[in-house]
Residue frames as qw, qx, qy, qz and C-alpha x, y, z in Angstrom:
[[0.422, -0.319, -0.848, -0.030, -58.32, -157.90, -164.27],
 [0.360, -0.585, 0.014, -0.727, -61.04, -156.44, -162.05],
 [0.022, -0.165, 0.827, -0.536, -61.32, -157.18, -158.37],
 [0.225, -0.456, -0.856, -0.092, -64.33, -159.08, -157.05],
 [0.196, -0.415, -0.010, -0.889, -67.16, -156.77, -156.00],
 [0.128, 0.146, 0.776, -0.600, -69.21, -156.72, -152.85],
 [0.018, 0.613, 0.761, 0.210, -72.93, -157.14, -153.20],
 [0.011, 0.554, 0.129, 0.823, -74.54, -153.72, -153.47],
 [0.599, -0.687, -0.271, -0.310, -76.61, -154.17, -150.32],
 [0.797, -0.371, -0.190, 0.437, -73.58, -155.08, -148.21],
 [0.441, 0.238, 0.024, 0.865, -71.62, -152.12, -149.60],
 [0.207, -0.650, -0.210, -0.700, -74.47, -149.70, -148.82],
 [0.715, -0.650, -0.251, -0.066, -74.96, -150.95, -145.26],
 [0.743, -0.203, -0.113, 0.628, -71.21, -150.70, -144.58],
 [0.255, 0.414, 0.114, 0.866, -71.10, -147.19, -146.05],
 [0.419, -0.724, -0.237, -0.494, -73.98, -146.05, -143.84],
 [0.798, -0.526, -0.198, 0.218, -72.30, -147.51, -140.77],
 [0.627, 0.065, -0.027, 0.776, -68.98, -145.84, -141.66],
 [0.008, 0.583, 0.152, 0.798, -70.69, -142.45, -142.00],
 [0.600, -0.704, -0.238, -0.296, -72.55, -142.82, -138.72],
 [0.808, -0.332, -0.182, 0.452, -69.41, -143.80, -136.82],
 [0.452, 0.155, 0.031, 0.878, -67.76, -140.61, -138.11],
 [0.014, -0.449, -0.414, 0.792, -70.66, -138.47, -136.87],
 [0.265, 0.123, -0.407, -0.865, -72.53, -138.02, -140.16],
 [0.655, 0.244, 0.546, -0.462, -75.97, -139.27, -141.14],
 [0.143, 0.233, -0.773, -0.572, -76.64, -141.55, -144.10],
 [0.634, 0.262, 0.507, -0.523, -79.90, -142.89, -145.52],
 [0.281, 0.141, 0.835, 0.452, -81.07, -145.12, -148.32],
 [0.357, 0.364, 0.032, -0.860, -83.24, -142.91, -150.53],
 [0.808, 0.315, -0.218, -0.448, -83.81, -145.68, -153.08],
 [0.620, -0.319, 0.716, -0.001, -83.17, -149.37, -152.59],
 [0.536, 0.498, -0.523, -0.437, -81.93, -151.19, -155.66],
 [0.925, 0.072, -0.361, -0.091, -81.12, -154.78, -156.44],
 [0.712, -0.660, 0.239, -0.004, -79.39, -156.37, -153.45],
 [0.892, -0.045, 0.273, 0.357, -76.81, -158.26, -155.47],
 [0.556, 0.002, 0.332, 0.762, -75.57, -155.82, -158.08],
 [0.170, 0.907, 0.378, 0.068, -77.57, -152.61, -158.43],
 [0.419, 0.505, -0.078, 0.750, -75.70, -149.46, -159.41],
 [0.450, -0.648, -0.417, 0.452, -74.91, -147.19, -156.46],
 [0.206, 0.671, 0.079, 0.708, -75.15, -143.40, -156.48],
 [0.425, -0.423, -0.485, 0.637, -74.26, -141.12, -153.57],
 [0.016, -0.832, -0.231, -0.505, -75.87, -137.79, -152.78],
 [0.549, -0.211, -0.404, 0.700, -73.52, -135.93, -150.43],
 [0.115, -0.871, -0.291, -0.378, -75.28, -133.00, -148.80],
 [0.417, 0.176, -0.404, 0.795, -73.25, -130.38, -146.93],
 [0.226, -0.673, -0.644, 0.284, -76.44, -129.11, -145.26],
 [0.107, -0.483, -0.002, 0.869, -75.98, -125.67, -146.83],
 [0.579, 0.628, 0.166, -0.493, -78.31, -126.22, -149.78],
 [0.419, 0.625, -0.587, -0.299, -75.64, -127.80, -151.99],
 [0.917, -0.071, 0.378, -0.103, -75.19, -131.41, -152.97],
 [0.127, 0.566, -0.741, -0.338, -72.45, -133.38, -154.70],
 [0.939, 0.146, 0.101, -0.295, -73.57, -136.41, -156.69],
 [0.142, -0.546, 0.808, 0.169, -71.16, -139.33, -156.99],
 [0.912, 0.262, -0.038, -0.314, -71.42, -142.25, -159.39],
 [0.705, -0.351, 0.573, 0.224, -69.30, -145.38, -159.56],
 [0.658, 0.694, -0.229, -0.182, -67.15, -145.88, -162.65],
 [0.876, -0.184, 0.288, 0.339, -64.28, -148.04, -163.81],
 [0.299, 0.897, -0.287, -0.152, -61.12, -146.66, -165.36],
 [0.060, 0.650, -0.754, -0.067, -57.95, -148.10, -166.81],
 [0.330, 0.153, -0.931, -0.037, -57.54, -151.70, -165.82],
 [0.532, -0.459, -0.678, -0.214, -60.89, -151.84, -164.04],
 [0.255, -0.065, -0.538, 0.801, -60.01, -149.61, -161.08],
 [0.171, -0.756, -0.627, -0.073, -63.16, -148.47, -159.27],
 [0.191, 0.016, -0.149, 0.970, -63.47, -144.69, -158.87],
 [0.080, 0.737, 0.604, -0.292, -66.24, -142.25, -158.03],
 [0.258, 0.251, 0.322, 0.875, -67.02, -139.49, -160.51],
 [0.102, 0.511, 0.404, -0.752, -68.97, -136.24, -160.11],
 [0.341, 0.432, 0.699, 0.456, -71.37, -136.26, -163.07],
 [0.008, 0.906, 0.386, 0.173, -72.82, -132.84, -162.12],
 [0.268, 0.671, -0.270, 0.636, -69.61, -131.19, -160.94],
 [0.269, 0.157, -0.681, 0.663, -68.65, -130.21, -157.41],
 [0.074, 0.339, 0.674, -0.652, -71.84, -128.72, -155.97],
 [0.183, -0.319, -0.569, -0.736, -75.37, -128.33, -157.29],
 [0.452, -0.175, 0.318, -0.815, -78.71, -127.43, -155.73],
 [0.463, 0.040, 0.833, -0.300, -81.17, -130.10, -154.57],
 [0.680, 0.534, 0.212, -0.457, -83.53, -129.63, -157.55],
 [0.461, 0.646, -0.550, -0.259, -80.80, -130.25, -160.12],
 [0.090, -0.309, 0.938, -0.128, -79.66, -133.38, -158.26],
 [0.570, 0.228, 0.661, -0.431, -83.25, -134.67, -158.00],
 [0.665, 0.610, -0.076, -0.423, -83.85, -134.16, -161.74],
 [0.286, 0.568, -0.762, -0.122, -80.61, -136.00, -162.56],
 [0.288, -0.123, 0.912, -0.264, -81.58, -138.93, -160.31],
 [0.679, 0.395, 0.380, -0.488, -85.00, -139.17, -161.98],
 [0.588, 0.624, -0.408, -0.314, -83.32, -139.54, -165.37],
 [0.087, 0.428, -0.896, 0.077, -81.03, -142.26, -164.00],
 [0.498, 0.065, 0.754, -0.424, -83.98, -144.16, -162.49],
 [0.730, 0.509, 0.058, -0.452, -85.75, -144.17, -165.87],
 [0.472, 0.599, -0.635, -0.124, -82.59, -145.63, -167.41],
 [0.463, 0.122, -0.849, 0.222, -81.94, -148.16, -164.59],
 [0.599, -0.562, -0.121, -0.558, -84.80, -148.77, -162.13],
 [0.893, -0.261, -0.335, 0.150, -82.62, -151.15, -160.06],
 [0.420, 0.485, -0.351, 0.682, -80.19, -148.50, -158.78],
 [0.533, -0.577, -0.467, 0.407, -79.43, -147.47, -155.21],
 [0.122, 0.736, -0.056, 0.664, -79.33, -143.86, -153.99],
 [0.625, -0.452, -0.448, 0.452, -77.65, -143.16, -150.66],
 [0.012, 0.886, 0.008, 0.464, -77.80, -139.70, -149.13],
 [0.654, -0.205, -0.384, 0.619, -74.99, -138.68, -146.81],
 [0.125, -0.942, -0.120, -0.286, -75.48, -135.56, -144.70],
 [0.745, -0.313, -0.096, 0.581, -72.10, -134.22, -143.66],
 [0.002, -0.971, -0.039, 0.234, -71.10, -130.56, -143.22],
 [0.342, -0.609, 0.550, 0.457, -67.57, -131.44, -144.41],
 [0.666, 0.547, -0.247, -0.443, -68.85, -133.09, -147.59],
 [0.194, -0.404, 0.892, 0.063, -67.17, -136.44, -146.92],
 [0.731, 0.158, -0.422, -0.513, -68.28, -139.43, -149.01],
 [0.652, -0.391, 0.596, -0.258, -66.79, -142.16, -146.76],
 [0.942, 0.333, 0.000, -0.036, -65.58, -144.27, -149.68],
 [0.692, -0.459, 0.381, 0.407, -62.11, -145.79, -150.03],
 [0.641, 0.383, 0.443, 0.497, -61.89, -145.40, -153.79],
 [0.242, -0.181, 0.083, 0.950, -60.65, -142.15, -155.35],
 [0.292, 0.802, 0.456, -0.254, -63.15, -139.40, -156.20],
 [0.419, -0.068, 0.418, 0.803, -62.17, -137.97, -159.59]]
């Protein structure tokens, strides 16, 4: 059985606040559907590399974050990947986190 989910907008605002409290910067690059849009994270280490994270469910519905492009890619590759995702689902959210340590500020495991 899956756990109840927060509305996407509430999750995004809480994530941005969590990042800012820890000394990082976070921005909404694309605003999706407030209630249930898919959420993608773009974690920039400010060295020209980015890690893209996407929500997924595994096993018995456990929420995890996956790295669809691997550990670190350049900005152009990440932008091209996001464009493809937007064509597939125009209601998605994209949140950019700028953090030299590469932290995502999510509670769920990153696999």
